[in-house]
C-alpha positions in Angstrom: 23.4 -1.0 15.2 23.6 -3.9 17.7 25.8 -6.9 17.2 22.9 -9.1 15.9 21.9 -6.6 13.3 25.6 -6.1 12.2 25.9 -9.9 11.9 22.7 -10.1 9.9 23.9 -7.6 7.3 27.3 -9.2 7.2 25.7 -12.7 6.7 23.7 -11.4 3.7 25.9 -8.8 2.0 24.2 -5.6 0.8 25.3 -3.0 -1.8 27.7 -0.2 -1.0 24.9 2.3 -1.4 23.0 0.6 1.3 26.0 0.6 3.7 26.6 4.3 2.9 23.0 5.2 3.5 22.6 3.4 6.8 25.9 4.9 8.1 24.9 8.5 7.3 22.8 10.9 9.3 19.1 10.6 8.2 17.4 13.8 7.1 14.0 14.8 5.8 13.6 16.4 2.3 11.8 19.7 2.2 12.0 22.3 -0.7 14.7 20.3 -2.4 17.0 20.3 0.6 17.9 17.7 3.2 17.2 18.9 6.7 16.7 17.9 10.3 13.6 18.5 12.3 13.5 22.1 13.5 13.4 20.9 17.0 16.4 18.7 16.5 14.4 15.7 17.7 14.8 12.2 16.3 13.2 8.8 16.8 14.4 5.3 16.5 13.6 2.9 13.6 13.7 -0.8 14.7 14.7 -3.6 12.3 12.1 -6.5 12.8 14.4 -9.5 12.1 16.6 -8.8 15.1 14.7 -6.1 17.0 17.9 -4.0 16.6 18.2 -0.3 16.1 18.4 0.4 12.4 18.4 4.1 12.2 17.5 7.4 13.8 15.3 9.8 11.7 14.0 13.3 12.2 10.9 13.5 14.4 9.0 16.3 12.6 6.7 18.8 14.3 3.8 20.9 13.0 6.3 23.6 12.1 8.1 21.1 9.7 4.8 20.3 8.1 4.1 23.9 7.5 7.5 24.3 5.8 6.9 21.3 3.6 3.4 22.4 2.5 4.7 25.9 1.8 7.5 24.5 -0.4 5.0 22.3 -2.2 2.6 25.3 -2.7 5.4 27.5 -4.0 6.6 24.9 -6.4 3.0 24.4 -7.7 2.3 28.1 -8.2 5.6 29.8 -8.8 8.2 27.3 -10.1 8.9 25.9 -13.5 7.0 22.8 -12.5 3.6 24.5 -12.9 4.6 25.9 -16.3 6.4 22.8 -17.6 5.1 21.4 -20.9 3.5 17.9 -20.4 6.1 16.2 -22.5 8.9 17.7 -20.4 7.3 16.5 -17.2 6.9 13.0 -18.8 10.6 12.9 -19.6 11.5 13.9 -16.1 9.4 11.2 -14.5 10.8 8.6 -16.9 14.3 9.7 -16.0 13.3 9.3 -12.3 12.1 5.7 -13.1 15.4 5.0 -14.8 17.3 6.2 -11.7 15.1 4.1 -9.4 15.8 1.1 -11.6 19.6 1.7 -11.3 19.2 1.7 -7.5 16.5 -1.0 -7.3 18.7 -3.5 -5.4 19.6 -0.9 -2.8 15.9 0.1 -2.4 14.9 -3.6 -2.0 17.6 -4.1 0.7 16.5 -1.0 2.6 12.8 -2.0 2.3 13.7 -5.6 3.4 15.6 -4.4 6.4 13.1 -1.7 7.4 9.9 -3.7 6.9 11.1 -7.3 7.3 10.1 -8.1 3.7 11.5 -11.2 2.0 14.1 -9.8 -0.4 13.2 -11.9 -3.4 9.6 -10.8 -3.4 10.5 -7.2 -2.4 12.7 -6.7 -5.4 10.4 -8.2 -7.9 7.1 -6.9 -6.6 7.7 -3.8 -4.5 10.4 -2.1 -6.4 10.1 -3.3 -10.0 6.3 -3.0 -9.8 6.7 0.6 -8.6 8.9 1.4 -11.5 6.3 0.1 -13.8 3.6 2.3 -12.1 5.8 5.5 -12.5 6.5 4.8 -16.2 2.8 4.1 -16.8 1.6 7.3 -15.1 4.4 9.4 -16.8 2.8 8.5 -20.1 -0.5 10.1 -19.1 1.2 13.6 -18.7 0.6 14.3 -22.4 -2.8 12.7 -22.7 -5.1 14.8 -20.4 -8.0 16.4 -22.4 -11.2 18.2 -21.7 -14.2 18.1 -24.1 -16.3 20.5 -26.2 -20.0 20.9 -25.4 -22.9 21.3 -27.8 -25.0 23.7 -25.6 -28.7 24.5 -26.1 -29.0 28.0 -24.6 -30.2 31.1 -26.5 -27.6 32.8 -28.7 -24.4 31.6 -30.1 -22.1 30.1 -27.5 -19.1 27.8 -27.4 -18.4 25.8 -24.2 -15.7 23.3 -23.2 -14.1 21.8 -20.1 -10.6 22.3 -19.0 -8.8 19.7 -16.9 -6.3 21.2 -14.4 -4.1 19.7 -11.6 -5.7 20.1 -8.1 -2.5 21.5 -6.6 -0.7 20.3 -3.4 -1.3 16.7 -2.5 -0.8 15.3 1.0 0.0 11.6 0.9 0.2 9.3 3.9 1.3 5.7 3.4 1.4 2.6 5.6 4.3 0.4 6.8 3.3 -2.8 5.0 4.2 -1.4 1.5 6.3 1.7 2.2 7.8 2.2 -1.2 5.0 0.8 -3.3 2.3 2.8 -1.7 4.3 5.9 -1.9 4.7 5.6 -5.6 1.1 4.7 -6.0 0.2 7.9 -4.2 2.8 10.1 -6.1 3.0 8.9 -9.7 -0.4 10.0 -10.9 -0.5 13.5 -9.3 3.1 14.2 -10.4 2.3 13.3 -14.0 -0.6 15.8 -13.9 1.6 18.6 -12.5 0.7 18.4 -8.8 3.2 18.7 -6.0 3.5 16.3 -3.0 4.0 16.3 0.7 4.5 12.7 1.7 4.5 11.3 5.2 5.8 7.7 5.4 4.9 5.5 8.4 7.2 6.2 11.3 8.0 2.4 11.3 9.3 2.4 7.8 10.7 5.7 6.5 14.0 4.7 5.0 13.2 3.8 1.4 11.5 7.2 1.1 14.5 9.1 2.4 16.7 7.3 -0.1 14.1 8.0 -2.8 14.6 11.7 -2.0 18.2 11.4 -3.1 17.1 9.8 -6.3 14.7 12.7 -6.9 17.7 15.0 -6.7 19.7 12.8 -9.1 16.8 12.8 -11.6 16.5 16.6 -11.6 13.0 16.8 -10.0 12.6 20.5 -9.3 12.8 21.7 -5.7 9.6 21.5 -3.7 7.8 19.2 -6.1 8.4 16.2 -3.8 8.7 16.7 0.0 9.3 13.9 2.5 8.4 14.5 6.2 9.1 11.9 8.8 7.5 12.0 12.2 6.3 9.7 15.0 3.4 11.8 16.4 -0.3 11.6 15.4 -0.3 15.4 15.4 2.0 15.6 12.4 -0.2 13.5 10.1 -3.4 15.3 11.4 -1.9 18.7 10.8 -0.9 17.7 7.3 -4.3 16.4 6.2 -6.1 19.4 7.7 -3.7 22.0 6.4 -5.6 24.8 4.6 -3.0 24.9 1.7 -3.4 21.1 1.0 -5.8 20.6 -2.0 -6.1 16.8 -1.9 -5.5 14.0 0.6 -4.5 10.5 -0.4 -4.3 8.0 2.4 -3.7 4.3 2.7 -4.0 2.6 6.1 -6.4 1.2 8.6 -10.1 1.9 8.5 -9.9 3.3 12.1 -7.3 5.9 11.1 -8.9 6.5 7.7 -12.0 7.8 9.4 -9.9 10.3 11.4 -8.1 11.4 8.3 -11.4 12.0 6.5 -12.8 14.0 9.5 -9.6 16.1 9.6 -9.6 16.8 5.9 -13.3 17.9 6.0 -12.2 20.9 8.2 -11.3 22.5 4.9 -13.6 20.4 2.6 -10.5 18.8 1.1 -11.2 15.9 -1.2 -9.9 12.6 0.1 -9.0 9.2 -1.4 -9.1 6.5 1.3 -7.7 3.0 0.7 -8.4 1.2 4.0 -8.7 -2.2 5.6 -9.9 -5.5 4.2 -10.9 -9.0 5.0 -11.0 -10.5 1.5 -12.9 -13.7 0.8 -11.6 -16.5 -1.4 -14.6 -18.6 -2.6 -13.7 -22.1 -3.7 -16.3 -24.3 -5.5 -16.1 -28.0 -5.8 -14.8 -27.9 -9.4 -11.9 -25.6 -8.6 -8.2 -26.4 -9.4 -6.7 -27.0 -5.9 -3.2 -26.2 -7.0 -4.4 -22.7 -8.0 -6.1 -22.3 -4.7 -3.0 -23.2 -2.8 -0.8 -20.9 -4.9 -3.3 -18.0 -4.4 -3.2 -18.4 -0.6 0.6 -18.3 -0.6 0.7 -15.2 -2.8 -1.9 -13.4 -0.7 -2.3 -14.3 3.0 1.2 -15.6 3.4 3.0 -13.2 1.1 4.5 -10.2 3.1 3.8 -12.2 6.2 0.0 -11.6 5.7 0.5 -7.9 6.1 -1.6 -7.1 3.0 -4.9 -5.2 3.0 -6.3 -7.3 0.1 -5.0 -10.7 1.4 -7.3 -13.6 1.0 -7.7 -14.1 4.7 -11.2 -15.8 4.6 -11.2 -19.1 2.6 -14.7 -20.4 1.9 -14.6 -24.0 0.5 -17.5 -26.0 -0.8 -17.9 -29.1 1.4 -17.1 -31.7 -1.2 -13.6 -30.2 -1.7 -13.1 -28.9 1.9 -10.8 -31.7 3.3 -8.6 -31.8 0.3 -8.1 -28.0 0.2 -7.3 -27.8 3.9 -4.7 -30.5 3.6 -3.1 -29.0 0.5 -2.9 -25.5 2.0 -1.4 -26.9 5.2 1.2 -28.9 3.2 2.3 -25.7 1.4 2.4 -23.7 4.6 4.6 -26.3 6.3 7.0 -26.2 3.4 7.5 -22.4 3.6 10.9 -21.1 4.8 10.6 -18.7 7.7 13.8 -16.7 7.9 15.7 -13.4 7.8 14.4 -11.0 5.3 17.7 -10.6 3.3 18.0 -14.4 2.9 17.1 -15.1 -0.8 15.5 -18.4 0.4 13.2 -16.7 2.8 9.4 -17.1 2.0 8.1 -15.6 5.2 9.8 -12.9 7.3 8.9 -11.3 10.6 5.9 -9.1 11.3 6.7 -5.4 11.5 6.9 -4.9 15.3 6.4 -6.3 18.8 3.1 -4.6 19.0 1.9 -6.2 15.8 3.2 -9.6 16.9 1.2 -9.3 20.1 -1.9 -8.2 18.2 -1.8 -11.2 15.9 -1.1 -13.6 18.8 -4.1 -12.2 20.7 -6.3 -13.0 17.7 -4.9 -16.5 17.5 -5.8 -17.0 21.2 -9.2 -15.6 20.5 -9.7 -18.1 17.7 -8.9 -21.0 19.9 -11.3 -19.7 22.5 -14.0 -19.4 19.9 -13.6 -23.1 19.0 -11.7 -22.8 15.7 -9.3 -25.6 15.0 -5.6 -24.8 14.6 -4.4 -27.2 11.9 -1.0 -25.4 11.3 1.2 -22.9 13.2 -0.4 -20.8 15.9 2.7 -19.6 17.8 5.6 -17.2 17.9 9.1 -18.4 17.2 11.7 -18.3 20.0 14.6 -15.9 19.8 15.1 -12.4 18.6 12.9 -10.7 16.1 9.1 -10.7 15.6 8.6 -14.1 14.0 5.3 -15.9 13.8 4.4 -19.3 12.4 2.0 -19.0 9.5 -1.3 -20.2 10.9 -4.3 -22.0 9.5 -7.7 -22.2 11.3 -10.2 -24.8 10.1 -13.8 -25.4 10.9 -14.5 -21.7 11.4 -17.9 -19.9 11.1 -18.8 -16.3 10.2 -19.7 -15.2 13.8 -16.1 -15.7 15.0 -14.0 -12.6 15.6 -11.1 -14.1 13.7 -13.4 -14.3 10.6 -14.8 -10.8 10.9 -11.7 -8.7 12.0 -8.7 -7.8 10.0 -5.8 -9.6 11.7 -3.1 -8.3 9.4 -0.8 -11.2 9.9 -0.2 -14.7 8.3 -3.5 -16.2 9.7 -6.0 -17.9 7.3 -9.5 -19.0 8.4 -11.2 -21.7 6.5 -15.0 -22.1 6.4 -17.1 -24.7 4.6 -20.3 -23.9 2.6 -23.0 -25.8 0.8 -24.4 -23.7 -2.1 -23.5 -20.8 -4.3 -26.1 -18.7 -2.5 -24.7 -19.5 0.9 -21.1 -18.8 -0.3 -22.2 -15.3 -1.6 -24.0 -14.5 1.6 -21.0 -15.6 3.8 -18.5 -13.7 1.6 -20.5 -10.4 1.8 -21.1 -10.7 5.5 -18.3 -8.3 6.5 -17.8 -4.6 7.0 -15.0 -4.6 4.4 -15.2 -4.7 0.6 -11.7 -4.3 -0.7 -11.3 -7.5 -2.8 -12.5 -11.0 -3.4 -11.7 -14.1 -5.5 -13.6 -17.0 -7.0 -12.3 -20.4 -7.9 -14.4 -22.4 -10.4 -14.3 -23.8 -13.9 -17.9 -22.7 -14.5 -17.8 -19.4 -16.3 -21.5 -18.7 -15.7 -21.1 -19.2 -12.0 -18.0 -17.0 -12.0 -19.9 -14.2 -13.7 -22.7 -14.4 -11.2 -20.3 -14.2 -8.3 -18.3 -11.3 -9.9 -21.5 -9.3 -10.3 -22.8 -9.9 -6.7 -19.6 -9.9 -4.6 -19.3 -6.6 -2.6 -15.7 -5.8 -3.5 -13.7 -3.3 -5.4 -11.7 -6.0 -7.2 -12.7 -9.6 -8.0 -10.2 -12.2 -9.3 -11.1 -15.5 -10.8 -8.9 -18.5 -10.2 -6.1 -16.3 -8.8 -5.8 -13.7 -6.0 -3.9 -10.4 -5.4 -2.7 -9.6 -8.9 -2.3 -5.9 -9.6 -1.2 -4.0 -12.7 -0.5 -0.3 -13.4 -3.4 0.0 -15.8 -6.0 -1.6 -13.4 -7.7 0.5 -10.7 -7.5 -0.6 -7.1 -9.7 0.5 -4.3 -12.6 -0.8 -2.2 -16.2 -0.3 -1.2 -18.0 -0.3 2.2 -15.5 0.3 5.0 -12.5 -0.4 2.8 -12.7 3.2 1.6 -13.4 5.1 -1.6 -11.5 6.4 -4.6 -9.0 4.5 -6.7 -5.3 4.1 -7.0 -3.7 3.0 -10.3 -5.2 3.0 -13.8 -6.6 5.9 -15.8 -9.4 6.0 -13.2 -6.9 7.4 -10.6 -6.2 10.5 -12.6 -9.7 12.0 -12.1 -9.0 12.3 -8.3 -6.1 14.7 -8.9 -7.8 16.9 -11.6 -10.2 19.8 -11.4 -12.8 20.2 -14.1 -13.4 23.8 -15.1 -16.4 24.6 -17.4 -15.7 27.5 -19.9 -18.4 29.5 -21.8 -17.6 31.8 -24.6 -20.2 34.0 -26.3 -19.4 34.1 -30.0 
């Protein structure tokens, strides 16, 4: 660690578990054992608040992926996990959730340091929310059922369907929600009896390496969960195209998701893709402005705007447009930009120098396109990757900042006249992950819900999720669902059985 990072951690004390974990040699987790990459190579993980060196982690190769997949396959076919009674698997996963809860503060601190997340929201949303997901999915272990069929063929026959776990699941998760997305990817298949090879983002691997320790503590059998860290594209590509992988679950950008889908198709491996978004928030003239302002803070400015479902396009009916812009700007200017471990921090840094430069380039593009910067618009001086939350007013749909996913704390505001125009503008985008509507008119809300091209629609709020509610998009936001009972189907095989009586 450099001096700035050491001072940062000293200024905002962390648990002894966090100190111990950061001080130790970082290792991957394959076949129930901690190990280095076979090559011995490591890569550096940079902390975004100070740009200091946070850790060195194993830089896996294709050979390491092969070991992890072999361990997962063996655990699925030959270990007690594949023969475990559903209620026993449920108890194990509930025990894992309890262990995570005992270490939730440490996990939040590691996630906050690794990803630049504001600690208060990270503990409450990322870690506690993930615990809820694991407990919810654990309960489904005992509730999977096929069905009997009343067939119409000649003779006397009995037919039924059998639901079985798909097998080895390859999961690849992004850097914006490292722990949350990993649990979203693992909880459902684990509940069903699948085994996992998970690759975290190279930018944010630490919470998953700590999670591996918790799997050991909870008694998860060897090979059921495997964590492979690596910086090269080849590692992820080899994982999703591996012939012994039975299912791929990916969350990330649309560009990378297309490559993942192509790689998986080499073996006709089924894929769930949760990809990019440019989610519209549609505000009618009878909307509650306070709810609109609160929704922008919890979506486009939460997690420094690095949220795939963030309400990044704000469409406001002209009668209410000036008041909404003013109210949003006031809220943004009151936000506290600070170090992620500071409990008073509302907005932390973006994840990296590369991401900072990308967001700043979009801001410059918006200015060139004629959008009006009414708040923010610049990086902060000093160390770390800090950016002022930015609001563009007087935008129109042809602008690049309106059409492209910026993935930073940048809100574009566009006026509209009628309901028909609002719907047309909101749907005018390649993405279809989520949307929200703000109105007191229930009939109008129902019309918008029906016609918005989005996998999730919220009314008078934005970016709420729950373990029981499916999440996933349409169009170039991907296909398949995470969460809810709906997710289970993507990790089950349906076998038809015929018996002549």
